[in-house]
N, C-alpha and C positions, 0 to 999 in steps of 0.2 A: 823689198817688193817693188814691183813696177806700177806705173799708173794703171796698167791693165789688170793688175792683181789687187788694186786697192778695194777695200770693203765698200759696199754700196750703201752704207749707212753713214749718217752724220754723227760724229762724236758729240758728247755734251759740251765740249769746249770748242766753240767756233774758231777761236784763234789757233788752237792746235790743229784743227782740221784744215784750215787754210794753209798753214805752214807745211803740214804733211803732204797735202795735195800738190803744192808748188814744188816741194823737194822731190817727190816721186816723178812729177812731170819732167823736171829738168834732168834728173838722173836717167829716166827712161829714154828721153830724146838724145842725150849724150851717148848712150850705149847703142841706140837703134835709130840713127838718123834716116835710115831707109824707110821707116814707117811713115813719116811725114810726107816724103816724096811719093810713096805708094798711094797715100790718101789723096794727094793732089792729082796724081795721074789718073786714078780711078774716078775722081770727081769731074774730070774733063770729058769723060765718056760715060754718059748715063747708061745704066743697064742693070741687069740682074746681079752682077758682081758687086756693084756699088750699093744696091739695095740690101744685099746679104751682109756686106761689111758694115753698113750703117746699122741695121737691125741687130746683128749679132755682137758687134764690138763697140761701135761708136755711140749709139743711143744710150745704152746703160751708163757709159762714162760721162756723156753730156748731162744726163739727169743727175749724176752724182755731183758734177761740178756745179750745176744749178743749185742743188740742195746746200752744198757747202757755202757758196757765195751768198745765197739767200739768208742762211743762218748768220753769216758774218755781217750782212747789212742790218738784219734785225737786232743784232747785238751792238750795232753802232761802230763796228770795226771797218766796214767798207761802205762806200757810197751806194745808194740804192739806184744802180744803173739798170738799163734794160738788159735782161739776162741773155738774149741772143747776142748782143754786142759783147758782153763779158765773156761768153763762151768762145766766140770767134777770136777775140783778142787773146784769151788764155791759150787757145789751141794754136795760135800763130797764124 
């Protein structure tokens, strides 16, 4: 499964969720490097396409990343860092 097909729920094992999310993210970006470039290109020109892409594809995944990282921090597996910084670092 790709990072875009990942379930939007957080498994009961935060460590497993972090590993699965990281693995899917790396695998997806290795197979589809154009997606990152597309996101950067669309971000440079604000408009309806960026808003659609954000609402339809990015926001649900960002919320999933936040849930996984928050559960990892609560379990003591990760530092409790500001989530926007974590998401930006994770997305590259």
